[in-house]
N, C-alpha and C positions, 0 to 999 in steps of 0.2 A: 502493499500499499503506500509505498512513498515515491516522493516527488521526482526521483532524479530523472530517469533514464526518457519518457519520454515529455517531458516539458524541457529539460535539458537540448533536445533536439527542437521542438517547436518554438524553442524560443529564438531561434535565429529570426523567426518573422513572430514579434512582440504581439501586434494587435491581432493575428489570426489565434495564438495563445492565449489569449483573454476571451476570445469570443468560442474557443474549445471550450474554456475552464468552466464557462457559464453554464453550457448546453451538458457537458457531463454531471455538475454539480445539480443539476434540473431534473436531470433524467434519474439520479440516483438518490439525492437527498433532499429533494422538496415536495409540495404534494403531490399525487398522482392517484392512478385509478389502483394500480398494484403495490402491494405490500413489499417491504423495503429486501426483506429478507427473500422475494420472488424475482427483485429485480435481480440482484447479485447472484442470485441461481441462473437465471436466465442468461446473465453476464460471463457464467459459466460452461453454459452451454453452448456459447456461440462461440468463446475463444476454441472452446475442446477442441471444435470441429475443422480449426488450422491448428491442432497439437499447440497454441500461442502457450505456453507453462509459464511464461510473463502475468499476463493477464488474468489465468484460470489462478494463478498465486493472490495475485491480488483481492479479486472475487472472492477469492474464500476465505479470506482473512474478513472483509468488509460483510461478508455474511454471519459470520460470527461476531460478530461485531453490530451486528442488526438483529441479532435472537435468533438464526437462524438451528433448526434442528442438526447435529452434527450427522445426523443420522442419513441426512441426504446426500453427506459427502461421501458415501458409499456406494454411490452412483444411481441411475434412471430409475431402478427397480424399485428403491427406497422413498420414490418423491412423491407426491400427490398423483391419481392418472393424469388434471386438471393439467399439471405444469409437465408432465410427461408426454400429454398430446400434443405439447406445441412442439415434438420432436421433427415432426414431418415437415414443416413448415421453415425451421432453422436449415434442415438440411437442403433442404431446395434454394432457400435464398442465400445459403451460403457459396452456393455451388453453381447453379443452374435458374436464376429466378427466371428466365421468361418462363417456366413450367409450372407455377404457381395459377390457380385458376378459382375462380368463384367456388368452388365446389369444396377447395380445403378452406376457404372462408366459411360457409355454410356448416363444415362439419366441428368445425372448433366452437360454433356459435348457436346450433342444437341445441334445442330445452333437453336437459338432461341433469342428475346431478353434478356433475364437471363442466356445464357448457361456461365461457366466455363471454364478456359481453363485450360491445364495441370498442368501447373506452378500453378495456384492460388488452383487447386484441390490439391496438392501434399500439396503445404504449410499448407493450409486448414487442410488438414489430418495430418500432425505432430503436431500440434493444438492440433487438438481435443483428439489424443492418450498421447500426452504431459499432458495435462492436466485432463484426465482420471485418467492417474497412477498419478498424481500429487495428486489429490482427495485422492488415497488412502493412500499415503504418509500423509496427511494432518490428516484425519481419522484417520490411525494408529499409529502414534505419539502424539496423542492429540493437536495437533495445532486447531481445532475446539473449544475448550472448549475456555471459556472466559479466556482472556489472564490474567484477575485480579485474575484467582483463581492462578495462577503461573504453570498451565501447569501438566503434571505429573511426575513422576518419583524424580530426583533428579534434574530437572534442574532449574534453577534460571534466573530468567528475565537480558538480558544483557543491562545497560543506554547506547545503541551505538545510539540510535536518529533514526530519523524517515526517513530516507531514503530508499526508495522503493527497495526491494530485486534485482528485474530485473537490477539495476544498480551499483550494488555492484561487477562488472569484475576483472577482474584479474589484469590488469593496476590503479585500485581504491585506493589510501594506507586506505580510509577508511575498504574496506573490506580486505587488506591485513592486518590492526587492528584486523578484524575480526579472519581471519584463526592465526596470531602469538597467541591470547587469546585461542584458542579451540584447539592447539596444543598441551600444554601440557595436557592437559583433553583428549585428545586420547591416546596419548602414553602410561597412566595409564590406558586405559580400557578393560585388559587381560581379556579373557574367563575362565571359569571356568567348563571344559568338561571332566570329568573325567569318566563320562557314556558313553560321545559322544566318545571318543577316543575308548574305550572297543568296541563299536559295530565300530566303522572304522576297529580294528582289526579284526573283526568275518566276516565282509565282504569280506576282502582279501583271508580268509582262506574258505569258503563257494566257494560250486563249482555248487548249483542249481542255475538255473537260470531261471526267472520268465515273462512271456510274460511280455509287461507294462501292455495292454488292460485292465489286471485284476485287476491294479491300478484304471481304469477308469470305471471296472463292481459293484465295491464295493461301488459306490458309490447309485446302488442302492438297496444294501442292510441293509435297516434304520432297527437299533434296533435288528440286528442278534448275536449281542453281537464280534463279530469277530475280536478280539484286534488286529489282526498281518497287519490288511486291511490298507494299506496308505491311503485312503481316507475314513476312519472309522469316522460314523456320521455328514459328509461332507456335506449333503442333507440337515440337519439341523444345521450349526456350533454352530448357539447361544443356542443347548439345554442341560439343565441341569446348563446355568447360568442365571444371572440376566438381567432384559431388559435395556432397556438405563433408564438412572435412568432421565434425564429429557426427561419424554415423552412430556410431553406440550412442551417442544422449540421444538422437533422434526416434531409435527405434524406445530406448529406456521412456522417453516422453511420450510416445505413442500408445508403450503398454499403461503408464500413467492415468491416461487421459481416458483411456477407452469405454472406462465406466459411463463415461456424461455422453455419450452419443451411441448411436445406434447406425447398420450399413457405414461402419467406415472408411468402405471402399469406393462408397458414392464421392463422384468427385466433379470437377469441370469438366466439359467437354465442349468443342469448338462450336461454339453455335452455327458456324457454316453448313457443320455436318448433319444437322436437326435432319429429321420427317419433315419435308414440305409441306406434309399430309397435317402435320402434328402442331403447328404455331407458325408462328406469321411476326415479320419483322415488325419491330415497337415504332410507331410513327410518331414523335414527340408531337406534331400539330394536332393530333387524335386526343392525346393525354402528354400535359404537362404539370411538370411542377409550378410554375410561377399561375397555371391558369386553375388547374385542378387539383394534384396533389398538396398545397398549402394549405385551400380552405380548406378542405378535407381534414386533415392532420390537428390544423387547430382547433375544430369544431369538438374535435371529439376528444382532444387533450389540449388543455387548453396551453395556451402559449409557447408549447412546444415548435409549431408553426413558424414562430417570428425569430427564435433562435435557430433555429435550423436554415431558416432563410440567411440569415446574418454570416452564419457562418457559411454557406456557399456563394455571396457576397463577396465575405473577404477573402477568402482563396482567390476568388477569381481579380480582387481587388491586387491584391500582390502582383499580379501581371503588368500592373499601371505604374510600379515606383518607377521613382526618378532616376534610379540607379540603371535601369534597364531603357530607357530611354536619352541615358546618355552615351549608349552604345551604338545607337542611329535605328533602331530596330521597332517591327512594331510587336508588343510583346505578348497583347492580345491575340493574333495570330498562333504564335507557339503556343500558349497558353488552351484554344480551343482547339489548336491539332492534338494535343495532347487527350483533353477533355473525350473530345469527338471518339479517338480509336478506342479509350476505353467504353464505353457506352459503343460502341460497334464491336465488340467483344462478347458484349450481352444481346445483342440483336437489337437495338434502339439506334432509329435512322432519324436523321438532321435534312428534310429534304432541301433548305435553302444553304447546302453546304455542298461543297466539291472535296470529293474523298482525295483527289490527287495532291491535294496538299500534305497531308498525312503523308506519303509517299518521297514527297520532296523535300519535309520538315523532318523526320524520325529516321535518324541512319540506325543501322542493327541491332549494334547493342543498347541502344537506349532502348527500342522495341522490347527485346527481349527482356530484360530489364522490368521495364513497365509490364508486360504480359505477365512476367511470373510473380512480380509481386500484387497484379489485383486479382490472379485464377488463382494461383497456388502457392500464396507467400510463402508456405513453410518449406517451400524447395527454393528458397534466395539463400544464398550463399558470399562470402564477403568478397570472392573473386568477380561475381557479376556488380557489384556495390563500386568496387575500385576501378573496376574499367568501362561501365557504362558512360561515356560522355565526357573524357577526360579534362576537356576544359570548362567543365564545371565546376566549381566551388563548393565546398561542401553544403551551404547554405541553400545553393541553387538545387544542389541533390535533396534535400531535405524539402526544399521548395516543390521538385515533385514527386513526392511521397508524399506531401501534403493533397496535391493534387489528385493524386491516383486516391488517395484516402476522401476526398469530399464525392469526385465522380464515381466510384463503385457504392460509395452510401446511395446517393440519388438514385443510380439503377436499380438498388434491391428495392427501396420504397418506390419507383414509379410503378413497378409489377406488383406490388403488395396491395399498393393502394389502389391499383386499376382494379387488384381482383375485389377488392372491398366496396368499390365504386358500383360494379356490376351486382355484386352480390345483394347490396342496396336498391339498386333498380328492380 
């Protein structure tokens, strides 16, 4: 439950950190539909899907502090059926959110001794998406490593005490001190983007448009050497890279966390390989966060929509920083390329976007890193972190991980909230 690892990394971008901490605190500690012990147990279930011991251990401690029954920590067989019934949508949202349907929602809400209310389910869905996405950030930035190793990159541990990172909210002087310490760090983190700027300029003069589904189709073309493909080698993102250094540790972790999940072999599957008759591309013009998801979640779980919306906007605003403008590039173009690439992997389509930009902007190692951290973060290793776009400074690598966190969370929410909407209709 310590402040250090996650907030040290996010502290490179203090305004985002402030927004994140407010949301985390609201989800876990403020008034809401779910009991406090259940919130932390749901977080444990979500983190276990990605074998994220860092988050599981944190929420086990918070679960016990909230008065949770220690017997529940023996596994899913020892928890109330109502909570155990959440396992199916936890599994789907974590790995293939496009499979969630209104029938999944109806099954949880049907009248029975263990039924969920709509408000409870929305709270649970937000918690699941939040923790799945946070697991991506934890692995992506190296927080899962033994803290004694000092983490990755040039980051140095801050001796700021033992406060739970959930509690370092905006009004907390302790949290403010963290923001102050990290502000100078973030001001010095300029991007070295000469090659990116050149590709951005090419985008603006090129007139050839490509269909965005070409990006998805290229996931099928393993080993054919099509270097221009935006999803090159994504079917096996770790191809050519070293396996996890701590193989024994990974196996041990999987064994320890197995009691918190069912069907452990269920994982991400390339959306481009789906059964064409089973599901369709998710069109944002038909269901978007701004026009649909925000109002639904805010109505059923008061104020969380505003906090989530602030967080989405905050990560978007990071791309408009003065340091990027001094480099003479269009940061919004780069940000949107990463965001839309992540959503594309989950089958979410923006009709007003030319996906040729992804092909131009994102180098192979960056694409490999983004897909690994997004879709199977537990496979992320230090070599991937060190190799992806060497001209990135550490703070900019953190920035990419923040984009992954928020884009992934929004993707899961869009599918879940659309299913809830369809059930209500």
